[in-house]
C-alpha positions in Angstrom: -145.2 2.6 22.4 -146.3 5.9 23.9 -143.5 8.2 25.2 -144.4 9.0 28.8 -141.6 11.5 29.2 -139.5 11.7 32.3 -140.8 9.5 35.1 -141.4 10.9 38.5 -138.8 8.6 39.9 -136.2 9.8 37.4 -137.2 13.4 38.3 -136.7 12.6 42.0 -133.3 11.1 41.3 -132.3 14.1 39.2 -133.3 16.5 42.0 -131.4 14.6 44.6 -128.3 14.5 42.5 -128.1 18.2 42.3 -125.3 19.8 44.3 -127.8 21.6 46.6 -130.0 18.5 46.8 -133.7 19.0 47.4 -136.2 19.5 50.2 -139.3 17.4 50.7 -141.4 20.5 49.8 -139.5 21.0 46.5 -140.0 17.3 45.6 -143.7 17.5 46.5 -144.2 20.5 44.3 -142.3 18.9 41.4 -144.0 15.5 41.5 -147.4 16.2 43.1 -146.8 13.4 45.6 -147.6 13.7 49.3 -144.7 14.1 51.7 -145.1 10.6 53.1 -144.9 9.2 49.6 -141.6 11.1 49.0 -140.1 9.6 52.2 -141.4 6.2 51.2 -139.8 6.5 47.8 -136.4 7.3 49.5 -136.7 4.0 51.5 -138.3 1.8 48.9 -137.5 2.7 45.4 -134.1 4.4 45.9 -132.5 2.6 48.9 -134.0 -1.0 48.6 -134.6 -1.4 44.9 -131.8 0.8 43.4 -129.3 0.6 46.3 -128.7 4.3 46.4 -127.7 6.1 49.5 -129.9 9.1 50.4 -128.3 11.4 53.0 -129.9 14.4 54.7 -128.5 17.6 56.3 -130.3 20.2 58.3 -129.1 23.8 57.9 -130.9 26.7 59.5 -133.9 24.5 60.2 -134.3 23.3 56.6 -133.6 19.6 55.9 -132.1 18.9 52.5 -131.8 15.4 51.0 -129.3 14.3 48.3 -127.9 11.1 46.8 -124.5 10.3 48.0 -122.1 9.7 45.1 
């Protein structure tokens, strides 16, 4: 089987698990997804399928998302 490397979903989870979390813009840049696709991944792949809790915080006008541990 071909090794596809790190999946975009795994990349998304890793970014959200960082202490500082990630912004939509950072995730868009890293994955090449559209912003609406990123938000859809939060709701579908992460929350519904994997049961993860994604939280957000707005500091100085910048919304940051992270996975609650």
